[in-house]
C-alpha positions as a Markdown table, in Angstrom:
| # | Residue | x | y | z |
|---|---|---|---|---|
| 1 | Met | 51.9 | 132.5 | 112.5 |
| 2 | Leu | 50.9 | 134.9 | 109.8 |
| 3 | Ser | 53.5 | 136.4 | 107.5 |
| 4 | Phe | 52.4 | 139.0 | 105.0 |
| 5 | Lys | 55.1 | 140.2 | 102.7 |
| 6 | Gly | 54.1 | 143.4 | 101.0 |
| 7 | Phe | 52.8 | 145.3 | 104.1 |
| 8 | Lys | 55.4 | 147.8 | 105.3 |
| 9 | Ala | 55.8 | 149.0 | 108.9 |
| 10 | Lys | 57.3 | 152.4 | 107.9 |
| 11 | Asp | 57.6 | 154.2 | 104.6 |
| 12 | Leu | 61.0 | 155.5 | 103.7 |
| 13 | Cys | 59.5 | 158.5 | 101.9 |
| 14 | Asp | 56.1 | 159.8 | 100.9 |
| 15 | Pro | 55.6 | 159.0 | 97.2 |
| 16 | His | 53.4 | 162.1 | 96.9 |
| 17 | Leu | 56.4 | 164.2 | 97.9 |
| 18 | Ser | 58.9 | 162.4 | 95.7 |
| 19 | Ala | 60.9 | 164.6 | 93.3 |
| 20 | Thr | 63.3 | 163.9 | 90.6 |
| 21 | Arg | 67.0 | 164.5 | 90.7 |
| 22 | Arg | 66.6 | 166.9 | 87.8 |
| 23 | Thr | 64.1 | 168.9 | 90.0 |
| 24 | Phe | 66.7 | 169.1 | 92.8 |
| 25 | Leu | 69.3 | 170.4 | 90.4 |
| 26 | Arg | 66.9 | 173.0 | 89.0 |
| 27 | Val | 66.0 | 174.3 | 92.4 |
| 28 | Gly | 69.5 | 173.8 | 94.0 |
| 29 | Gly | 70.1 | 177.5 | 94.4 |
| 30 | Cys | 66.8 | 178.4 | 95.8 |
| 31 | Gly | 68.2 | 179.2 | 99.3 |
| 32 | Met | 70.1 | 182.1 | 97.8 |
| 33 | Leu | 66.9 | 183.5 | 96.4 |
| 34 | Gly | 65.2 | 183.4 | 99.8 |
| 35 | Leu | 62.7 | 180.7 | 99.0 |
| 36 | Ser | 61.2 | 178.8 | 102.0 |
| 37 | Leu | 60.9 | 175.0 | 102.3 |
| 38 | Pro | 57.1 | 175.2 | 101.5 |
| 39 | Ser | 58.0 | 177.2 | 98.4 |
| 40 | Leu | 60.6 | 174.7 | 97.4 |
| 41 | Leu | 58.2 | 171.7 | 97.8 |
| 42 | Asn | 55.6 | 173.6 | 95.8 |
| 43 | Met | 58.1 | 174.0 | 93.0 |
| 44 | Gln | 59.0 | 170.4 | 93.1 |
| 45 | Ser | 55.4 | 169.4 | 93.0 |
| 46 | Ala | 54.7 | 171.6 | 90.0 |
| 47 | Ala | 57.8 | 170.4 | 88.2 |
| 48 | Ala | 56.8 | 166.8 | 88.8 |
| 49 | Ser | 53.2 | 167.5 | 87.6 |
| 50 | Glu | 54.6 | 169.2 | 84.5 |
| 51 | Lys | 56.8 | 166.1 | 83.8 |
| 52 | Gln | 54.0 | 163.6 | 84.3 |
| 53 | Val | 51.1 | 165.2 | 82.4 |
| 54 | Gly | 50.3 | 163.6 | 79.1 |
| 55 | Gly | 52.4 | 161.3 | 76.9 |
| 56 | Pro | 51.4 | 158.1 | 75.2 |
| 57 | Gly | 50.7 | 155.2 | 77.6 |
| 58 | Trp | 51.0 | 157.3 | 80.8 |
| 59 | Gly | 49.2 | 155.8 | 83.7 |
| 60 | Lys | 47.3 | 153.2 | 81.8 |
| 61 | Ala | 48.5 | 150.2 | 83.7 |
| 62 | Lys | 46.9 | 149.1 | 87.0 |
| 63 | Ser | 48.7 | 145.8 | 87.1 |
| 64 | Ile | 51.5 | 143.9 | 85.5 |
| 65 | Ile | 52.3 | 140.3 | 84.7 |
| 66 | Leu | 56.0 | 139.7 | 84.1 |
| 67 | Leu | 56.9 | 136.3 | 82.5 |
| 68 | Tyr | 60.6 | 136.1 | 83.3 |
| 69 | Leu | 62.3 | 133.7 | 80.8 |
| 70 | Gln | 65.2 | 132.9 | 83.2 |
| 71 | Gly | 68.2 | 131.4 | 81.4 |
| 72 | Gly | 68.2 | 133.4 | 78.2 |
| 73 | Pro | 66.1 | 132.3 | 75.2 |
| 74 | Ser | 67.6 | 132.2 | 71.7 |
| 75 | Gln | 66.2 | 135.0 | 69.6 |
| 76 | Leu | 67.3 | 133.2 | 66.3 |
| 77 | Asp | 65.4 | 130.1 | 67.2 |
| 78 | Leu | 62.2 | 131.7 | 68.3 |
| 79 | Trp | 61.0 | 135.1 | 67.1 |
| 80 | Asp | 63.9 | 136.6 | 65.1 |
| 81 | Pro | 64.9 | 134.0 | 62.5 |
| 82 | Lys | 67.4 | 134.8 | 59.8 |
| 83 | Glu | 67.9 | 133.3 | 56.4 |
| 84 | Asn | 70.8 | 132.9 | 54.0 |
| 85 | Leu | 73.3 | 132.4 | 56.8 |
| 86 | Pro | 76.2 | 129.9 | 57.4 |
| 87 | Asp | 75.1 | 126.6 | 58.9 |
| 88 | Asn | 76.7 | 127.3 | 62.2 |
| 89 | Val | 74.7 | 130.5 | 62.6 |
| 90 | Lys | 71.2 | 129.9 | 61.2 |
| 91 | Ser | 68.5 | 128.2 | 63.1 |
| 92 | Val | 67.8 | 124.5 | 62.4 |
| 93 | Phe | 64.1 | 125.4 | 62.7 |
| 94 | Lys | 62.0 | 126.6 | 59.8 |
| 95 | Pro | 60.6 | 130.1 | 59.6 |
| 96 | Ile | 56.9 | 130.5 | 59.5 |
| 97 | Ser | 54.6 | 133.4 | 58.7 |
| 98 | Thr | 52.7 | 135.3 | 61.3 |
| 99 | Lys | 49.6 | 137.5 | 61.5 |
| 100 | Ile | 51.8 | 140.5 | 60.7 |
| 101 | Pro | 52.8 | 140.6 | 57.0 |
| 102 | Gly | 56.6 | 140.2 | 56.5 |
| 103 | Val | 57.2 | 139.2 | 60.1 |
| 104 | Lys | 58.3 | 135.6 | 60.7 |
| 105 | Phe | 58.8 | 133.4 | 63.7 |
| 106 | Thr | 60.3 | 129.9 | 63.8 |
| 107 | Glu | 58.1 | 126.8 | 63.7 |
| 108 | Asn | 58.6 | 126.6 | 67.5 |
| 109 | Leu | 55.9 | 129.3 | 68.0 |
| 110 | Pro | 52.9 | 128.3 | 65.9 |
| 111 | Gln | 50.3 | 129.7 | 68.4 |
| 112 | Leu | 52.1 | 133.0 | 69.1 |
| 113 | Ser | 52.5 | 133.5 | 65.4 |
| 114 | Gln | 48.7 | 133.7 | 65.2 |
| 115 | Val | 48.3 | 136.3 | 68.0 |
| 116 | Asn | 51.2 | 138.7 | 67.3 |
| 117 | Asp | 48.8 | 141.2 | 66.0 |
| 118 | Arg | 47.8 | 141.8 | 69.7 |
| 119 | Phe | 51.3 | 142.6 | 71.1 |
| 120 | Thr | 54.5 | 144.5 | 70.5 |
| 121 | Met | 57.8 | 142.8 | 69.9 |
| 122 | Ile | 61.2 | 144.5 | 70.7 |
| 123 | Arg | 63.8 | 142.8 | 68.5 |
| 124 | Ser | 66.6 | 145.2 | 69.6 |
| 125 | Met | 66.9 | 144.6 | 73.4 |
| 126 | Ser | 70.6 | 145.2 | 74.1 |
| 127 | Tyr | 73.1 | 145.9 | 76.9 |
| 128 | Thr | 75.3 | 147.8 | 74.5 |
| 129 | Pro | 77.9 | 149.1 | 75.0 |
| 130 | Asn | 78.6 | 147.0 | 78.1 |
| 131 | Gly | 77.5 | 143.4 | 78.0 |
| 132 | Leu | 76.5 | 141.4 | 81.1 |
| 133 | Phe | 77.3 | 137.8 | 80.3 |
| 134 | Asn | 76.7 | 136.4 | 83.8 |
| 135 | His | 73.1 | 135.3 | 84.4 |
| 136 | Thr | 72.7 | 136.8 | 87.8 |
| 137 | Ala | 74.3 | 140.1 | 87.0 |
| 138 | Ala | 72.0 | 140.4 | 84.0 |
| 139 | Ile | 69.0 | 139.4 | 86.0 |
| 140 | Tyr | 69.8 | 142.0 | 88.7 |
| 141 | Gln | 70.0 | 144.7 | 86.2 |
| 142 | Met | 66.8 | 143.6 | 84.4 |
| 143 | Met | 64.9 | 143.5 | 87.7 |
| 144 | Thr | 66.3 | 146.6 | 89.3 |
| 145 | Gly | 67.7 | 148.8 | 86.6 |
| 146 | Tyr | 71.1 | 148.9 | 88.2 |
| 147 | Thr | 74.3 | 146.9 | 88.0 |
| 148 | Thr | 75.5 | 145.2 | 91.1 |
| 149 | Asp | 78.8 | 146.2 | 92.7 |
| 150 | Lys | 80.1 | 142.8 | 93.8 |
| 151 | Val | 80.7 | 139.8 | 91.5 |
| 152 | Ser | 83.0 | 137.0 | 92.6 |
| 153 | Pro | 85.9 | 135.6 | 90.5 |
| 154 | Ser | 83.6 | 132.7 | 89.5 |
| 155 | Gly | 81.1 | 135.1 | 88.0 |
| 156 | Gln | 78.5 | 134.6 | 90.7 |
| 157 | Leu | 77.1 | 137.4 | 92.8 |
| 158 | Glu | 76.8 | 137.8 | 96.5 |
| 159 | Pro | 73.5 | 136.7 | 98.0 |
| 160 | Pro | 70.5 | 139.1 | 98.3 |
| 161 | Ser | 71.2 | 141.9 | 100.7 |
| 162 | Pro | 69.1 | 144.6 | 102.4 |
| 163 | Lys | 71.4 | 147.1 | 100.6 |
| 164 | Asp | 70.2 | 145.9 | 97.2 |
| 165 | Phe | 68.2 | 148.0 | 94.8 |
| 166 | Pro | 64.6 | 147.0 | 94.9 |
| 167 | Asn | 62.9 | 144.8 | 92.4 |
| 168 | Phe | 60.7 | 147.0 | 90.2 |
| 169 | Gly | 57.6 | 145.3 | 91.6 |
| 170 | Ser | 58.5 | 146.4 | 95.1 |
| 171 | Asn | 58.8 | 150.0 | 93.9 |
| 172 | Ile | 55.4 | 149.8 | 92.1 |
| 173 | Val | 53.5 | 148.4 | 95.1 |
| 174 | Lys | 55.1 | 151.0 | 97.4 |
| 175 | Met | 54.1 | 153.9 | 95.1 |
| 176 | Arg | 50.8 | 152.5 | 94.0 |
| 177 | Pro | 49.4 | 150.7 | 97.1 |
| 178 | Leu | 46.2 | 148.7 | 96.8 |
| 179 | Glu | 43.0 | 150.1 | 98.0 |
| 180 | Glu | 41.3 | 146.7 | 98.5 |
| 181 | Pro | 42.4 | 143.7 | 100.6 |
| 182 | Met | 44.6 | 141.6 | 98.3 |
| 183 | Leu | 48.2 | 140.5 | 98.0 |
| 184 | Pro | 50.0 | 143.4 | 96.2 |
| 185 | Phe | 53.0 | 141.5 | 94.8 |
| 186 | Val | 53.3 | 137.8 | 94.1 |
| 187 | Met | 56.3 | 135.8 | 92.8 |
| 188 | Leu | 55.9 | 132.2 | 91.6 |
| 189 | Pro | 56.6 | 129.3 | 91.1 |
| 190 | Arg | 60.3 | 129.6 | 92.1 |
| 191 | Pro | 62.9 | 132.3 | 92.9 |
| 192 | Leu | 65.3 | 133.9 | 90.6 |
| 193 | Gln | 68.4 | 131.7 | 90.7 |
| 194 | Glu | 71.7 | 130.8 | 89.1 |
| 195 | Ser | 73.5 | 127.9 | 90.7 |
| 196 | Asn | 73.7 | 128.7 | 94.5 |
| 197 | Val | 72.8 | 132.4 | 94.2 |
| 198 | Val | 69.0 | 132.5 | 95.0 |
| 199 | Gly | 66.8 | 135.5 | 94.9 |
| 200 | Lys | 69.2 | 138.2 | 93.8 |
| 201 | Gly | 67.2 | 141.0 | 92.2 |
| 202 | Gly | 64.0 | 139.5 | 93.5 |
| 203 | Thr | 63.6 | 141.4 | 96.8 |
| 204 | Ala | 62.6 | 144.8 | 98.0 |
| 205 | Gly | 66.2 | 145.5 | 99.1 |
| 206 | Phe | 66.6 | 148.8 | 100.8 |
| 207 | Leu | 62.8 | 149.5 | 100.8 |
| 208 | Gly | 62.5 | 146.9 | 103.5 |
| 209 | Lys | 61.0 | 143.4 | 103.7 |
| 210 | Ala | 57.5 | 144.7 | 103.9 |
| 211 | Phe | 57.7 | 145.3 | 100.2 |
| 212 | Asp | 59.1 | 141.9 | 99.3 |
| 213 | Pro | 56.9 | 139.7 | 97.1 |
| 214 | Tyr | 54.6 | 137.2 | 98.6 |
| 215 | Thr | 56.3 | 134.0 | 97.3 |
| 216 | Leu | 54.7 | 130.8 | 96.2 |
| 217 | Tyr | 57.3 | 128.1 | 95.7 |
| 218 | Pro | 55.5 | 124.7 | 95.8 |
| 219 | Asp | 57.4 | 121.6 | 96.7 |
| 220 | Gly | 58.3 | 119.1 | 94.0 |
| 221 | Asp | 60.2 | 119.0 | 90.8 |
| 222 | Asp | 60.3 | 122.2 | 88.8 |
| 223 | Met | 58.4 | 120.6 | 85.9 |
| 224 | Asp | 56.0 | 118.5 | 88.0 |
| 225 | Met | 52.7 | 118.8 | 86.2 |
| 226 | Glu | 50.8 | 118.7 | 89.4 |
| 227 | Lys | 53.0 | 121.1 | 91.3 |
| 228 | Met | 50.6 | 123.9 | 91.1 |
| 229 | Ser | 47.9 | 121.9 | 92.7 |
| 230 | Arg | 50.1 | 121.7 | 95.8 |
| 231 | Ile | 50.3 | 125.4 | 96.5 |
| 232 | Lys | 50.3 | 126.0 | 100.2 |
| 233 | Ile | 48.3 | 129.1 | 101.3 |
| 234 | Asp | 48.3 | 128.5 | 105.0 |
| 235 | Asp | 49.0 | 132.2 | 105.6 |
| 236 | Leu | 45.7 | 133.0 | 103.9 |
| 237 | Gln | 43.5 | 130.5 | 105.7 |
| 238 | Leu | 41.3 | 130.9 | 108.8 |
| 239 | Arg | 41.9 | 128.1 | 111.3 |
| 240 | Pro | 38.8 | 125.9 | 111.5 |
| 241 | Glu | 38.1 | 126.8 | 115.1 |
| 242 | Val | 38.3 | 130.6 | 114.4 |
| 243 | Phe | 35.3 | 132.0 | 112.6 |
| 244 | Ser | 35.7 | 135.3 | 110.7 |
| 245 | Val | 33.2 | 137.0 | 113.1 |
| 246 | Arg | 35.2 | 136.0 | 116.1 |
| 247 | Leu | 38.4 | 137.3 | 114.4 |
| 248 | Gln | 36.7 | 140.6 | 113.8 |
| 249 | Arg | 35.5 | 140.8 | 117.4 |
| 250 | Arg | 39.0 | 140.4 | 118.5 |
| 251 | Ala | 40.0 | 143.3 | 116.3 |
| 252 | Lys | 37.3 | 145.4 | 118.0 |
| 253 | Leu | 38.5 | 144.3 | 121.4 |
| 254 | Arg | 42.0 | 145.4 | 120.5 |
| 255 | Asp | 40.7 | 148.8 | 119.4 |
| 256 | Leu | 38.8 | 149.2 | 122.7 |
| 257 | Leu | 41.9 | 148.4 | 124.7 |
| 258 | Asn | 44.0 | 150.8 | 122.7 |
| 259 | Ala | 41.5 | 153.5 | 123.3 |
| 260 | Gln | 41.6 | 152.9 | 127.1 |
| 261 | Met | 45.4 | 152.6 | 127.3 |
| 262 | Pro | 47.0 | 155.6 | 125.6 |
| 263 | Gln | 50.5 | 154.5 | 126.4 |
| 264 | Ile | 50.1 | 151.2 | 124.7 |
| 265 | Asn | 48.3 | 152.8 | 121.8 |
| 266 | Glu | 51.2 | 155.3 | 121.4 |
| 267 | Ala | 53.6 | 152.4 | 121.3 |
| 268 | Val | 51.6 | 150.6 | 118.7 |
| 269 | Glu | 51.3 | 153.7 | 116.5 |
| 270 | Ser | 55.0 | 154.3 | 116.7 |
| 271 | Phe | 55.5 | 151.1 | 114.7 |
| 272 | Glu | 52.4 | 151.7 | 112.6 |
| 273 | Leu | 51.2 | 148.2 | 113.5 |
| 274 | Asp | 47.5 | 149.0 | 113.5 |
| 275 | Gln | 47.3 | 149.8 | 109.8 |
| 276 | Tyr | 49.0 | 146.6 | 108.8 |
| 277 | Tyr | 47.2 | 144.4 | 111.2 |
| 278 | Asp | 44.0 | 145.7 | 109.7 |
| 279 | Gln | 45.2 | 145.0 | 106.2 |
| 280 | Ala | 46.2 | 141.5 | 107.1 |
| 281 | Leu | 43.0 | 140.8 | 108.9 |
| 282 | Ser | 40.9 | 142.2 | 105.9 |
| 283 | Leu | 42.9 | 140.0 | 103.5 |
| 284 | Ile | 42.1 | 136.8 | 105.5 |
| 285 | Val | 38.5 | 137.6 | 106.2 |
| 286 | Ser | 37.7 | 138.6 | 102.6 |
| 287 | Gly | 38.9 | 135.3 | 101.2 |
| 288 | Arg | 39.8 | 137.1 | 98.0 |
| 289 | Ala | 43.4 | 135.9 | 97.8 |
| 290 | Arg | 42.5 | 132.4 | 98.9 |
| 291 | Asp | 39.9 | 132.1 | 96.2 |
| 292 | Ala | 42.3 | 133.3 | 93.5 |
| 293 | Phe | 44.5 | 130.3 | 94.1 |
| 294 | Asn | 41.7 | 127.8 | 93.4 |
| 295 | Leu | 42.8 | 126.7 | 90.0 |
| 296 | Ser | 40.2 | 123.9 | 90.1 |
| 297 | Ala | 37.5 | 126.6 | 89.6 |
| 298 | Glu | 38.8 | 127.0 | 86.0 |
| 299 | Ala | 37.3 | 124.9 | 83.1 |
| 300 | Asn | 39.5 | 122.0 | 82.0 |
| 301 | Glu | 39.6 | 123.5 | 78.5 |
| 302 | Ile | 41.2 | 126.7 | 79.8 |
| 303 | Arg | 43.7 | 124.8 | 82.0 |
| 304 | Asp | 44.6 | 122.6 | 79.0 |
| 305 | Ala | 45.1 | 125.7 | 76.8 |
| 306 | Tyr | 47.6 | 127.3 | 79.2 |
| 307 | Gly | 49.4 | 124.0 | 79.4 |
| 308 | Arg | 49.3 | 121.3 | 82.0 |
| 309 | Asn | 52.7 | 122.2 | 83.3 |
| 310 | Thr | 54.1 | 124.4 | 86.0 |
| 311 | Phe | 54.7 | 127.4 | 83.8 |
| 312 | Gly | 51.3 | 127.2 | 82.1 |
| 313 | Gln | 49.4 | 126.9 | 85.3 |
| 314 | Ser | 51.5 | 129.7 | 86.8 |
| 315 | Cys | 50.4 | 131.9 | 84.0 |
| 316 | Leu | 46.8 | 131.0 | 84.6 |
| 317 | Leu | 47.2 | 131.7 | 88.3 |
| 318 | Ala | 48.7 | 135.1 | 87.3 |
| 319 | Arg | 45.6 | 136.0 | 85.4 |
| 320 | Arg | 43.4 | 135.0 | 88.4 |
| 321 | Leu | 45.5 | 137.0 | 90.8 |
| 322 | Val | 45.2 | 140.1 | 88.6 |
| 323 | Glu | 41.5 | 139.6 | 88.4 |
| 324 | Ala | 41.4 | 139.5 | 92.2 |
| 325 | Gly | 43.3 | 142.8 | 92.5 |
| 326 | Thr | 47.0 | 141.9 | 92.7 |
| 327 | Arg | 49.2 | 144.7 | 91.4 |
| 328 | Val | 52.3 | 142.8 | 90.4 |
| 329 | Val | 52.8 | 139.2 | 89.4 |
| 330 | Glu | 56.2 | 137.8 | 88.4 |
| 331 | Val | 56.1 | 134.3 | 86.9 |
| 332 | Ile | 59.7 | 133.0 | 86.9 |
| 333 | Trp | 60.6 | 130.3 | 84.4 |
| 334 | Pro | 60.5 | 127.1 | 86.5 |
| 335 | Lys | 64.0 | 125.9 | 85.5 |
| 336 | Val | 67.0 | 127.8 | 86.9 |
| 337 | Ala | 69.9 | 129.0 | 84.7 |
| 338 | Asn | 72.7 | 126.5 | 84.4 |
| 339 | Ser | 70.3 | 123.6 | 84.4 |
| 340 | Asp | 69.4 | 121.3 | 81.5 |
| 341 | Asn | 65.8 | 119.8 | 81.5 |
| 342 | His | 63.4 | 122.5 | 80.1 |
| 343 | Ser | 65.9 | 125.3 | 80.7 |
| 344 | Trp | 66.5 | 128.2 | 78.3 |
| 345 | Asp | 70.2 | 127.9 | 78.9 |
| 346 | His | 70.9 | 125.9 | 75.8 |
| 347 | His | 74.6 | 125.4 | 75.8 |
| 348 | Ser | 74.0 | 121.9 | 74.2 |
| 349 | Gly | 71.2 | 119.9 | 72.7 |
| 350 | Leu | 69.4 | 123.1 | 71.6 |
| 351 | Ser | 67.6 | 121.5 | 68.7 |
| 352 | Lys | 65.8 | 118.8 | 70.7 |
| 353 | Arg | 65.4 | 120.7 | 74.0 |
| 354 | Met | 63.9 | 123.8 | 72.5 |
| 355 | Lys | 61.5 | 121.9 | 70.2 |
| 356 | Asp | 60.3 | 119.3 | 72.8 |
| 357 | Gln | 60.6 | 121.2 | 76.1 |
| 358 | Ser | 60.9 | 125.0 | 76.5 |
| 359 | Ala | 59.4 | 126.4 | 73.3 |
| 360 | Pro | 56.0 | 124.5 | 73.4 |
| 361 | Met | 55.5 | 125.6 | 77.0 |
| 362 | Leu | 56.1 | 129.2 | 76.2 |
| 363 | Asp | 54.1 | 129.1 | 73.0 |
| 364 | Ser | 50.9 | 127.8 | 74.6 |
| 365 | Ala | 51.1 | 129.7 | 77.9 |
| 366 | Leu | 51.9 | 133.2 | 76.5 |
| 367 | Ser | 49.6 | 133.0 | 73.5 |
| 368 | Thr | 46.7 | 131.8 | 75.8 |
| 369 | Leu | 47.4 | 134.4 | 78.5 |
| 370 | Ile | 47.3 | 137.3 | 75.9 |
| 371 | Thr | 44.2 | 135.9 | 74.3 |
| 372 | Asp | 42.4 | 135.2 | 77.6 |
| 373 | Met | 43.3 | 138.5 | 79.1 |
| 374 | Asp | 42.2 | 140.3 | 75.9 |
| 375 | Thr | 38.9 | 138.5 | 75.7 |
| 376 | Arg | 38.1 | 139.3 | 79.4 |
| 377 | Gly | 38.9 | 143.0 | 78.9 |
| 378 | Leu | 41.8 | 142.7 | 81.4 |
| 379 | Leu | 44.4 | 143.7 | 78.8 |
| 380 | Glu | 43.1 | 147.2 | 78.8 |
| 381 | Asp | 44.8 | 148.0 | 82.1 |
| 382 | Thr | 47.2 | 145.1 | 82.6 |
| 383 | Leu | 50.7 | 145.1 | 81.2 |
| 384 | Ile | 52.2 | 141.8 | 80.1 |
| 385 | Val | 55.9 | 141.5 | 79.6 |
| 386 | Ala | 57.9 | 138.5 | 78.5 |
| 387 | Val | 61.7 | 138.7 | 78.5 |
| 388 | Gly | 64.9 | 137.0 | 79.6 |
| 389 | Glu | 68.1 | 138.3 | 81.0 |
| 390 | Phe | 69.8 | 138.1 | 77.5 |
| 391 | Gly | 69.7 | 136.1 | 74.3 |
| 392 | Arg | 72.0 | 133.5 | 72.8 |
| 393 | Ser | 75.1 | 133.8 | 70.6 |
| 394 | Pro | 74.6 | 133.9 | 66.9 |
| 395 | Gln | 77.3 | 131.4 | 66.3 |
| 396 | Arg | 76.9 | 127.9 | 67.7 |
| 397 | Gly | 79.7 | 126.0 | 69.4 |
| 398 | Val | 81.6 | 129.1 | 70.5 |
| 399 | Ser | 82.3 | 130.4 | 74.0 |
| 400 | Thr | 81.3 | 134.0 | 74.8 |
| 401 | Ser | 81.0 | 133.6 | 78.6 |
| 402 | Gly | 83.6 | 131.0 | 79.5 |
| 403 | Asn | 81.1 | 128.1 | 79.2 |
| 404 | Asn | 81.6 | 125.1 | 77.0 |
| 405 | Asn | 79.1 | 124.9 | 74.1 |
| 406 | Ser | 78.5 | 122.0 | 71.8 |
| 407 | Asp | 78.0 | 122.4 | 68.1 |
| 408 | Asp | 74.3 | 122.2 | 68.9 |
| 409 | Gly | 74.3 | 124.9 | 71.5 |
| 410 | Arg | 74.5 | 128.7 | 71.9 |
| 411 | Asp | 76.3 | 130.7 | 74.6 |
| 412 | His | 75.1 | 133.8 | 76.5 |
| 413 | Trp | 74.6 | 136.9 | 74.3 |
| 414 | Pro | 73.6 | 140.3 | 75.9 |
| 415 | Tyr | 74.0 | 142.4 | 72.8 |
| 416 | Cys | 70.8 | 141.6 | 71.0 |
| 417 | Tyr | 67.7 | 139.7 | 72.0 |
| 418 | Thr | 63.9 | 139.9 | 72.0 |
| 419 | Ala | 61.1 | 141.0 | 74.4 |
| 420 | Val | 57.3 | 140.9 | 74.1 |
| 421 | Leu | 54.9 | 143.5 | 75.6 |
| 422 | Ala | 51.1 | 143.7 | 75.5 |
| 423 | Gly | 48.2 | 145.6 | 77.0 |
| 424 | Ala | 47.9 | 148.8 | 79.0 |
| 425 | Gly | 48.4 | 151.2 | 76.0 |
| 426 | Ile | 51.1 | 149.1 | 74.3 |
| 427 | Lys | 50.8 | 149.1 | 70.5 |
| 428 | Arg | 49.2 | 146.1 | 68.9 |
| 429 | Gly | 50.9 | 144.3 | 66.0 |
| 430 | Tyr | 54.0 | 146.4 | 66.2 |
| 431 | Val | 57.7 | 145.4 | 65.9 |
| 432 | His | 60.1 | 147.8 | 67.5 |
| 433 | Gly | 63.7 | 147.9 | 66.4 |
| 434 | Lys | 65.6 | 145.7 | 64.1 |
| 435 | Ser | 68.6 | 143.3 | 64.4 |
| 436 | Asp | 71.4 | 142.9 | 61.9 |
| 437 | Lys | 71.6 | 139.9 | 59.5 |
| 438 | Thr | 72.8 | 137.5 | 62.2 |
| 439 | Ala | 70.7 | 138.9 | 65.1 |
| 440 | Ser | 74.0 | 139.8 | 66.9 |
| 441 | Ala | 73.4 | 143.6 | 67.3 |
| 442 | Pro | 70.6 | 146.1 | 66.9 |
| 443 | Leu | 70.5 | 147.9 | 63.5 |
| 444 | Glu | 67.7 | 150.3 | 64.7 |
| 445 | Asn | 66.3 | 151.6 | 67.9 |
| 446 | Pro | 68.2 | 149.6 | 70.6 |
| 447 | Val | 66.4 | 149.3 | 73.9 |
| 448 | His | 68.4 | 148.9 | 77.1 |
| 449 | Pro | 66.8 | 146.9 | 80.0 |
| 450 | Ala | 66.7 | 150.1 | 82.1 |
| 451 | Glu | 64.6 | 151.7 | 79.3 |
| 452 | Leu | 62.2 | 148.7 | 79.5 |
| 453 | Leu | 61.8 | 149.3 | 83.2 |
| 454 | Ala | 61.3 | 153.0 | 82.6 |
| 455 | Thr | 58.5 | 152.2 | 80.2 |
| 456 | Ile | 56.9 | 150.0 | 82.9 |
| 457 | Tyr | 57.0 | 152.7 | 85.5 |
| 458 | His | 55.7 | 155.2 | 82.9 |
| 459 | Ser | 52.7 | 152.8 | 82.3 |
| 460 | Phe | 51.9 | 153.0 | 85.9 |
| 461 | Gly | 52.0 | 156.8 | 86.0 |
| 462 | Ile | 55.3 | 156.8 | 87.8 |
| 463 | Ala | 58.1 | 159.1 | 86.6 |
| 464 | Pro | 61.2 | 156.8 | 86.0 |
| 465 | Glu | 63.5 | 159.4 | 87.7 |
| 466 | Thr | 61.4 | 159.6 | 90.8 |
| 467 | Ile | 63.7 | 159.7 | 93.8 |
| 468 | Val | 63.7 | 157.0 | 96.5 |
| 469 | Tyr | 66.1 | 156.7 | 99.4 |
| 470 | Asn | 68.5 | 153.8 | 100.0 |
| 471 | His | 69.6 | 152.2 | 103.2 |
| 472 | Leu | 72.0 | 155.2 | 103.8 |
| 473 | Asn | 69.2 | 157.7 | 103.2 |
| 474 | Gln | 70.8 | 158.7 | 99.9 |
| 475 | Pro | 68.6 | 159.8 | 97.0 |
| 476 | Arg | 68.5 | 157.4 | 94.0 |
| 477 | Glu | 66.4 | 157.5 | 90.9 |
| 478 | Leu | 64.0 | 154.5 | 90.3 |
| 479 | Val | 65.9 | 154.0 | 87.1 |
| 480 | Lys | 68.3 | 156.2 | 85.1 |
| 481 | Ala | 66.5 | 155.9 | 81.8 |
| 482 | Glu | 63.5 | 157.3 | 79.9 |
| 483 | Ala | 60.4 | 155.4 | 78.7 |
| 484 | Val | 60.3 | 154.2 | 75.1 |
| 485 | Ser | 57.3 | 156.2 | 73.9 |
| 486 | Ala | 57.3 | 154.6 | 70.5 |
| 487 | Leu | 56.1 | 151.4 | 72.1 |
| 488 | Met | 52.9 | 153.0 | 73.3 |
| 489 | Ser | 49.8 | 154.3 | 71.6 |
């Protein structure tokens, strides 16, 4: 049986007629002025066009790769080191120089330090004034732009629901559908997860399952070096006994039957199955998606540079998917929050785990992805974002979220952390914002996660306040924030 997530059976609204809440407020009294519905729609269209024209970075992105550093990396121990601090605050890792004069990383990122002239770094990501210390609550807001309504007494969220706000990738592929046969939205190599809450913030929610990501979660341990070689793409394969020509003939036969049987054709059209059958058929016959997953086609030198681990090979696969035409790829850090081996959730053993496990994987994969994409010209219209749900507490050994932390561990910290952006009109060699002397709060230009999402939408030429309709047919903005124009050239 074929299952193609990302193809929808019925749109909730026409993106070409979408309007912003601000537009509705502006024209709210039109009825009293005697304006007709066509006039109202014309006003909305004109207002939307006026809003969308111009602006740095507008519409430069055709695709996005999100590297989601699930678990919460420590800003102090990676890319925002501080000096002259008490021993229980400063990083145990030495600061090193980077390609940008005056900007330092820690010794954990030697490769990224040599390519930071190609990307923007936000050192002032912050949930201020309200912090979200729970992994899943913070993940949900980062991925959707909204805070969830229900959190259990243990701090965990309810499972994913059709009532959820959509993952930003689902919104993008709905409003910027592909014109060629390819998977529009892919998530790998594992779902968003904290403890037993799996997939919250990672679905299309009220947009419907047709806009869910196509998921690639291979079997095996999260850090199995050969895991990516076991990706199952049965949905994209032709059975050996079914040739593509035969499959296309079957499609023509279906069209003939439909033409001769109006009542059946009407029933099919009522569910809009024709369009999505054709899309699925084209995807299989073209082989484009199937070929993208063939990592063995890459030179060993490239595979080694990305890193022979699940995260590194996932980043390489992300590049191949974008090359083949995928609009959105989300690479989720392969270790879940609240786990130990290779996780970013460093409540204990930070000095060894970061140095030997998580940091080397990030350093090689992200630096190679940016360089590789830039060399191939893919960075011109592909946005790369690397971010976690929050950072880590400035002081080691203290509890900020109810967790136990050793003297060599940091707790959750949503008030100040770091994100990296590259490509699609994003400035090169730029540092946005500044943290205070302990990296505990922004000193300049704080950026809320909702503003980061607004910037992503803006890059795709989508107004952040565009209206979509939820499961109750109520109007909701994509995100209640504005793009950070200072990030874009």
